[in-house]
Wavefront OBJ file of the C-alpha trace (Angstrom):
o trace
v 91.033 105.537 176.788
v 91.658 109.153 175.784
v 95.445 108.552 175.833
v 95.102 105.531 173.515
v 92.957 107.588 171.111
v 95.575 110.340 170.903
v 98.316 107.793 170.359
v 96.400 106.101 167.502
v 95.677 109.472 165.839
v 99.374 110.448 166.065
v 100.387 107.091 164.595
v 97.889 107.508 161.692
v 99.259 110.957 160.806
v 102.793 109.601 160.803
v 101.795 106.837 158.397
v 100.074 109.287 156.018
v 103.072 111.587 156.010
v 105.697 108.883 155.492
v 107.175 107.425 152.327
v 108.437 103.808 152.490
v 112.139 103.259 151.716
v 112.881 107.005 151.597
v 113.457 107.627 155.278
v 111.782 110.028 157.680
v 110.052 113.077 156.163
v 107.940 115.981 157.321
v 104.144 115.737 157.083
v 102.470 117.029 153.927
v 101.396 120.653 154.039
v 98.817 122.417 151.891
v 101.491 124.336 149.916
v 103.650 121.280 149.259
v 103.481 119.770 145.768
v 102.770 116.044 145.784
v 104.682 113.794 143.388
v 102.613 110.776 142.382
v 105.230 108.906 140.381
v 108.031 108.860 137.820
v 107.533 107.353 134.364
v 110.221 106.573 131.770
v 109.789 106.431 127.979
v 113.037 105.488 126.140
v 113.098 106.245 122.384
v 115.907 105.819 119.807
v 116.928 109.484 119.900
v 115.808 110.560 123.373
v 114.536 109.442 126.771
v 111.552 111.123 128.394
v 111.164 111.291 132.187
v 107.745 112.366 133.469
v 106.888 113.370 137.036
v 103.155 113.403 137.810
v 102.221 116.257 140.180
v 99.118 117.621 141.881
v 100.039 121.253 141.084
v 102.737 123.370 139.434
v 106.134 123.214 141.056
v 109.170 125.456 141.293
v 112.261 123.532 140.213
v 115.856 123.875 139.044
v 117.707 121.775 136.453
v 121.482 121.309 136.748
v 124.064 119.049 135.105
v 127.608 117.860 135.724
v 130.211 115.977 133.688
v 132.201 114.205 136.409
v 130.263 112.128 137.138
v 127.850 112.543 134.203
v 124.461 113.324 135.680
v 121.391 115.562 135.447
v 119.675 116.789 138.611
v 116.135 118.067 139.088
v 115.669 119.869 142.401
v 112.019 120.544 143.281
v 111.137 123.124 145.937
v 108.380 122.357 148.447
v 107.700 118.936 146.951
v 107.574 115.376 148.176
v 106.289 112.006 146.919
v 103.165 110.495 148.426
v 104.343 106.945 147.651
v 107.668 105.238 147.062
v 108.841 106.314 143.633
v 109.569 103.458 141.244
v 112.782 104.635 139.605
v 114.118 101.397 138.155
v 115.968 101.830 134.838
v 116.095 98.919 132.398
v 117.698 98.824 128.934
v 117.896 102.594 128.530
v 120.799 103.700 126.253
v 121.174 107.028 128.052
v 120.370 106.326 131.705
v 122.243 104.181 134.213
v 120.091 104.893 137.289
v 117.654 107.319 138.911
v 118.203 108.295 142.540
v 115.762 110.286 144.677
v 116.357 111.982 148.028
v 115.377 114.851 150.294
v 117.677 117.837 150.707
v 118.273 119.708 153.950
v 115.229 119.860 156.197
v 113.070 118.058 153.637
v 111.624 121.111 151.865
v 113.451 120.170 148.643
v 113.219 116.893 146.764
v 115.936 115.864 144.322
v 115.765 113.522 141.343
v 119.253 112.574 140.158
v 119.708 110.946 136.747
v 122.994 109.078 136.352
v 123.943 109.107 132.654
v 125.624 106.584 130.400
v 126.457 109.181 127.731
v 126.388 112.917 127.109
v 122.919 114.332 126.423
v 121.147 117.615 125.790
v 118.476 118.078 128.478
v 115.273 120.095 128.075
v 112.615 120.423 130.777
v 109.144 121.964 130.786
v 105.885 121.962 132.761
v 102.585 120.791 131.298
v 99.138 121.879 132.563
v 96.345 119.350 133.226
v 94.422 117.898 130.275
v 91.701 115.302 129.783
v 94.115 112.427 130.541
v 96.685 113.752 133.023
v 97.153 116.299 135.781
v 100.170 118.583 136.136
v 103.400 117.135 134.746
v 107.078 118.011 134.852
v 108.786 116.625 131.737
v 112.502 116.149 131.169
v 113.711 115.100 127.710
v 117.252 113.763 127.306
v 118.239 114.035 123.631
v 121.238 112.358 122.027
v 124.018 114.806 121.325
v 124.665 115.293 117.624
v 128.116 114.299 116.395
v 129.971 117.124 114.643
v 129.805 116.961 110.850
v 133.265 116.354 109.330
v 133.757 117.753 105.836
v 136.550 116.734 103.516
v 137.671 117.615 100.005
v 136.808 115.012 97.396
v 138.572 114.187 94.113
v 137.482 115.349 90.670
v 133.965 114.535 89.466
v 133.673 111.452 87.215
v 131.049 110.731 84.546
v 127.591 109.970 85.944
v 124.484 108.325 84.524
v 120.778 108.413 85.492
v 119.640 105.525 87.661
v 116.385 104.689 89.413
v 116.627 105.498 93.110
v 115.052 103.900 96.144
v 111.475 104.928 96.939
v 111.200 105.912 100.614
v 107.887 105.388 102.440
v 107.485 106.923 105.910
v 105.068 104.935 108.104
v 103.679 106.844 111.076
v 102.095 104.748 113.842
v 99.917 107.268 115.697
v 100.170 108.183 119.392
v 102.587 106.220 121.668
v 104.190 106.583 125.089
v 102.311 109.115 127.173
v 99.462 109.132 124.667
v 97.638 105.783 124.363
v 95.208 107.116 121.744
v 91.697 105.688 121.795
v 91.003 102.800 124.204
v 88.538 99.981 123.488
v 86.016 98.248 125.736
v 88.513 95.408 126.351
v 91.310 97.901 127.130
v 92.935 97.598 123.702
v 95.067 100.686 123.103
v 95.235 102.401 119.746
v 98.983 103.039 120.076
v 99.716 99.287 120.361
v 97.515 98.113 117.510
v 98.637 100.719 114.964
v 102.310 100.021 115.719
v 101.738 96.346 114.904
v 100.046 97.294 111.619
v 102.862 99.741 110.809
v 105.519 97.066 111.372
v 103.644 94.645 109.112
v 103.522 97.290 106.383
v 107.241 97.936 106.881
v 108.001 94.237 106.274
v 105.961 94.236 103.058
v 107.774 97.306 101.738
v 111.228 95.986 102.613
v 110.564 92.892 100.484
v 110.067 95.033 97.371
v 112.970 95.946 95.116
v 113.660 99.662 94.882
v 111.749 100.510 98.072
v 112.568 101.165 101.698
v 110.380 101.862 104.729
v 111.059 104.276 107.584
v 109.084 103.857 110.823
v 108.427 107.211 112.508
v 108.304 105.401 115.845
v 109.567 101.863 116.424
v 108.402 101.363 120.001
v 106.171 102.651 122.784
v 107.233 106.292 123.038
v 105.679 109.577 121.981
v 106.734 111.605 118.960
v 105.218 115.077 118.647
v 103.142 115.944 115.595
v 105.874 118.274 114.400
v 108.485 115.634 115.190
v 106.695 113.120 112.968
v 106.872 115.507 110.033
v 110.528 116.316 110.729
v 111.465 112.624 110.847
v 109.742 111.981 107.504
v 111.497 114.917 105.878
v 114.871 113.979 107.349
v 114.461 110.533 105.781
v 113.714 112.252 102.423
v 110.329 110.508 102.355
v 108.484 110.275 99.046
v 105.198 109.292 100.713
v 103.841 109.391 104.283
v 101.174 106.993 105.593
v 99.862 107.729 109.101
v 98.065 104.773 110.728
v 95.342 105.189 113.385
v 92.395 103.322 114.960
v 89.892 105.889 116.123
v 87.436 106.038 118.993
v 84.065 107.729 119.345
v 81.626 108.427 122.169
v 79.043 106.104 120.573
v 79.976 102.411 120.417
v 77.882 102.047 117.250
v 80.354 104.140 115.196
v 82.188 101.764 112.859
v 84.121 101.439 109.623
v 87.527 102.366 108.243
v 88.247 105.662 106.509
v 91.060 107.448 104.688
v 91.935 111.145 104.899
v 94.037 113.617 102.987
v 94.895 117.192 103.897
v 92.405 120.014 103.618
v 93.337 123.538 104.674
v 89.702 124.541 104.420
v 86.542 123.193 106.021
v 86.474 119.471 106.829
v 84.230 117.311 104.633
v 81.884 116.256 107.478
v 81.072 116.773 111.145
v 82.635 113.391 111.950
v 85.805 114.443 110.122
v 85.964 117.654 112.160
v 85.640 115.590 115.335
v 88.408 113.214 114.196
v 90.701 116.117 113.323
v 90.225 117.550 116.824
v 90.919 114.136 118.368
v 94.140 113.525 116.419
v 95.464 117.085 116.646
v 95.098 117.103 120.447
v 97.804 114.408 120.657
v 100.479 116.946 121.633
v 98.424 117.951 124.676
v 98.317 114.329 125.815
v 101.796 113.241 124.756
v 103.335 116.491 125.973
v 105.569 118.782 123.906
v 107.901 121.656 124.574
v 105.979 124.482 122.856
v 109.134 126.533 122.330
v 110.857 123.629 120.598
v 107.835 122.937 118.394
v 107.057 126.558 117.449
v 108.534 126.326 113.932
v 107.517 122.779 113.059
v 104.936 123.737 110.443
v 106.514 126.815 108.855
v 106.396 125.980 105.164
v 106.848 128.184 102.102
v 106.381 126.126 98.952
v 104.667 127.171 95.765
v 100.964 126.485 95.342
v 101.728 124.479 92.197
v 103.882 121.996 94.100
v 101.405 121.737 96.974
v 98.503 121.111 94.593
v 100.441 118.395 92.741
v 101.149 116.478 95.943
v 97.547 116.819 97.140
v 96.399 115.336 93.818
v 98.693 112.330 94.259
v 97.548 111.978 97.887
v 93.898 111.795 96.821
v 94.693 109.240 94.118
v 96.578 106.918 96.489
v 94.055 107.382 99.301
v 91.375 106.205 96.869
v 93.351 103.006 96.253
v 93.579 102.298 100.004
v 89.880 103.031 100.501
v 88.949 100.592 97.734
v 91.111 97.867 99.297
v 89.702 98.494 102.797
v 86.204 98.083 101.347
v 87.148 94.511 100.359
v 88.108 93.451 103.902
v 85.572 95.255 106.109
v 83.137 98.118 106.591
v 83.822 101.694 105.552
v 82.861 104.848 107.388
v 81.723 106.573 104.206
v 82.380 105.665 100.584
v 84.742 108.525 99.739
v 88.116 109.881 100.777
v 87.663 112.538 103.457
v 89.618 115.759 103.848
v 90.687 117.370 107.125
v 93.371 119.680 108.519
v 95.380 116.955 110.283
v 98.649 118.398 111.582
v 100.678 115.320 110.626
v 99.681 115.755 106.939
v 100.785 119.377 106.643
v 104.216 118.867 105.073
v 103.439 119.902 101.484
v 106.595 118.569 99.806
v 105.464 114.913 99.631
v 102.080 113.145 99.292
v 100.519 111.885 102.520
v 97.406 110.222 103.897
v 95.940 109.243 107.268
v 94.291 105.821 107.518
v 91.758 105.179 110.277
v 91.695 101.373 110.349
v 88.401 101.253 112.260
v 86.784 102.286 115.529
v 88.496 100.633 118.465
v 85.544 101.752 120.624
v 83.240 99.497 118.619
v 83.402 96.054 120.344
v 83.151 94.094 117.085
v 85.842 96.148 115.342
v 88.041 96.061 118.436
v 88.052 92.247 118.297
v 89.056 92.349 114.620
v 91.768 94.952 115.130
v 93.369 92.817 117.843
v 93.911 89.862 115.495
v 97.143 89.297 113.559
v 95.189 88.185 110.482
v 93.231 91.445 110.203
v 96.298 93.564 110.946
v 98.034 91.829 108.022
v 95.068 92.532 105.726
v 95.201 96.220 106.685
v 98.922 96.361 105.902
v 98.337 94.673 102.529
v 95.586 97.182 101.694
v 98.023 100.065 102.226
v 100.742 98.200 100.316
v 98.541 98.235 97.197
v 98.741 102.045 97.201
v 102.518 101.968 97.692
v 102.910 99.715 94.630
v 100.610 101.974 92.597
v 102.721 104.962 93.629
v 105.913 103.238 92.452
v 104.374 102.389 89.064
v 102.621 105.683 88.341
v 105.291 108.032 89.688
v 108.734 106.486 89.109
v 111.487 108.632 90.579
v 114.930 109.090 89.048
v 118.006 111.042 90.005
v 121.662 111.155 89.040
v 123.807 108.719 91.030
v 127.325 107.264 90.525
v 127.376 104.505 87.874
v 129.947 102.428 89.780
v 131.489 102.153 93.226
v 134.658 103.905 91.983
v 132.592 107.051 91.429
v 131.591 107.352 95.074
v 134.143 110.145 95.612
v 132.680 112.641 93.137
v 133.358 116.341 93.530
v 130.842 118.202 95.715
v 128.901 120.911 93.828
v 127.118 123.902 95.381
v 124.539 126.440 94.226
v 124.054 129.961 95.574
v 120.430 131.010 95.993
v 119.264 133.894 93.776
v 116.254 136.171 94.144
v 113.039 134.347 93.224
v 114.491 130.846 93.698
v 112.456 128.139 95.403
v 113.541 124.676 96.491
v 111.538 123.192 93.619
v 113.059 125.446 90.970
v 116.594 124.739 92.228
v 116.008 120.974 92.290
v 114.540 121.069 88.775
v 117.380 123.187 87.371
v 119.980 120.784 88.771
v 118.147 117.685 87.551
v 117.499 116.168 90.983
v 114.399 115.504 93.055
v 113.304 117.751 95.911
v 113.845 114.943 98.432
v 117.382 114.421 97.084
v 118.101 118.137 97.538
v 116.958 117.868 101.152
v 119.050 114.766 101.709
v 122.146 116.621 100.457
v 121.391 119.495 102.850
v 120.421 118.065 106.294
v 118.363 120.501 108.365
v 117.396 122.571 105.311
v 114.395 124.793 105.999
v 111.779 126.002 103.516
v 112.637 129.719 103.678
v 115.650 130.484 101.488
v 117.958 133.503 101.705
v 119.619 135.175 98.727
v 123.240 134.046 98.669
v 122.563 130.912 100.705
v 124.839 128.020 99.685
v 123.156 124.689 98.906
v 124.806 121.411 98.042
v 123.351 120.074 94.784
v 125.593 117.039 94.252
l 1 2 3 4 5 6 7 8 9 10 11 12 13 14 15 16 17 18 19 20 21 22 23 24 25 26 27 28 29 30 31 32 33 34 35 36 37 38 39 40 41 42 43 44 45 46 47 48 49 50 51 52 53 54 55 56 57 58 59 60 61 62 63 64 65 66 67 68 69 70 71 72 73 74 75 76 77 78 79 80 81 82 83 84 85 86 87 88 89 90 91 92 93 94 95 96 97 98 99 100 101 102 103 104 105 106 107 108 109 110 111 112 113 114 115 116 117 118 119 120 121 122 123 124 125 126 127 128 129 130 131 132 133 134 135 136 137 138 139 140 141 142 143 144 145 146 147 148 149 150 151 152 153 154 155 156 157 158 159 160 161 162 163 164 165 166 167 168 169 170 171 172 173 174 175 176 177 178 179 180 181 182 183 184 185 186 187 188 189 190 191 192 193 194 195 196 197 198 199 200 201 202 203 204 205 206 207 208 209 210 211 212 213 214 215 216 217 218 219 220 221 222 223 224 225 226 227 228 229 230 231 232 233 234 235 236 237 238 239 240 241 242 243 244 245 246 247 248 249 250 251 252 253 254 255 256 257 258 259 260 261 262 263 264 265 266 267 268 269 270 271 272 273 274 275 276 277 278 279 280 281 282 283 284 285 286 287 288 289 290 291 292 293 294 295 296 297 298 299 300 301 302 303 304 305 306 307 308 309 310 311 312 313 314 315 316 317 318 319 320 321 322 323 324 325 326 327 328 329 330 331 332 333 334 335 336 337 338 339 340 341 342 343 344 345 346 347 348 349 350 351 352 353 354 355 356 357 358 359 360 361 362 363 364 365 366 367 368 369 370 371 372 373 374 375 376 377 378 379 380 381 382 383 384 385 386 387 388 389 390 391 392 393 394 395 396 397 398 399 400 401 402 403 404 405 406 407 408 409 410 411 412 413 414 415 416 417 418 419 420 421 422 423 424 425 426 427 428 429 430 431 432 433 434 435 436 437 438 439 440 441 442 443 444 445 446 447 448
C-alpha cells in the first residue's frame, strides 16, 4: 500500500514537470521562470512575438544570416504547457522552433525568417491585463534611398491637391480596449467603423484615406502620430468605443486636445483609460521617448485647435441624430494621440461598449455605417471650408522637375519656410521624409 502511494506521487510529479511534445525536462524549481505561451501579431511593417511569463527573465538575443534566423535564449526558463508556435501568413516569419539547451536550464525560441529584419526586444512589467512579458518586434528593413539628378525645371501651375484623412482605429493586438457584457471587443468594432469611413472617403474626388492600422495588431500612441505625419495627413480622426465601471454610462462623445485641465471628471477618466494603451499594448520606452517632441509656434497650434473644435462640433451634431450623446458639447482632454499640433484632430467615442443596449447597437453593420457617415459629414465640411492648394506639375512631362533646396536660417520655423516657398506644411514634410520639428541653422530642406 505504501509502495503504491509513493509510486503514484512520483508519477504525479513527473506529469506536472513535463511538457507534451517537447521531450523530457527537469521539474520546475522556484527560481525557474515559467513560460505560459507565445503569441504572434503580424502587422504590415512589423511582427510582434510575445512570451507570457510569471516573472522577469534573463535572456540573450542573437541573429544569423545563413540561415536567416533570430534566436531568443532564456536562462532558467521553461514552458508549463506545449507552446503553440504555428506561423500562418506572416510576411516575415517562416517558422518558430522551441527547444531546451544543454541540461535543460536554458530554453531557446528560434525564429526562422523569410526576409531580413531589424529586431528589438524588451521586457514589460505586469499591468491590469497581463503579467510579465518578453516582447520581440521584427521590423521591416528600410530600403536605401536612391537619389538621382533631374533635368531642368519646367513651368508649373497651381493645382488642387488630394486631401489626406488619417483614420485611427483605437487599440488592437495585445490591447483589446474596452470589453462589453457579450464579449464584444472595442478594437474589433472600431476597426470596422474605420474601414467603413475609409470606403466613404475613397469614393470622394480629391480625397484619400489612410488607415493607421488595417488589422488586429497594436500600434503605439506615438506610432499612430508618426504614421499620420508620414502620410502627410491633413486631418486625424481617432475612433473608439469606451467602457466604464457603471453599465448605466451611455452616449457618444467627441474630444479635441486640451493641454490644460480636462472639461469634466468623466473626461479625465477617459483620458486615463485611452492613454494607458501603451501599458497594455506594450511599447519599447527607449524607441518611443521622442514621439511627442514638438516645437511649433503657438499661432499654428491655435489655428489647428480651432479647426479641430469646428469639425468636432459637426460630428457631435450628426451623432445626436442617430443616438444618445454623453453631454451636449465637445469635450477637451490631453489625449496622447491628439498631440501632433501640425494638423487638426479629434477623438470620437462612438458609445459605451459596457452598456448592454449600446453594445448591441455597436455590433450591428447598420449602426457602424451610420457612425462612419456622421464622421464623413465633418470630412466634407473640412474640404469645403479649408481647400488646400500647392504647386504641382501641370502635365506628366513635367514630372522630372529640378529638385530645389532651402538652407535653414536663424529664426526659421517649418511654417515660415513652407509659407515662403508657397507650399503647405504637409507637402514640406512629404518632400522631407523623417523630418523632425526641431530645425538646425544650415540644415538643408527639399522644398520642391
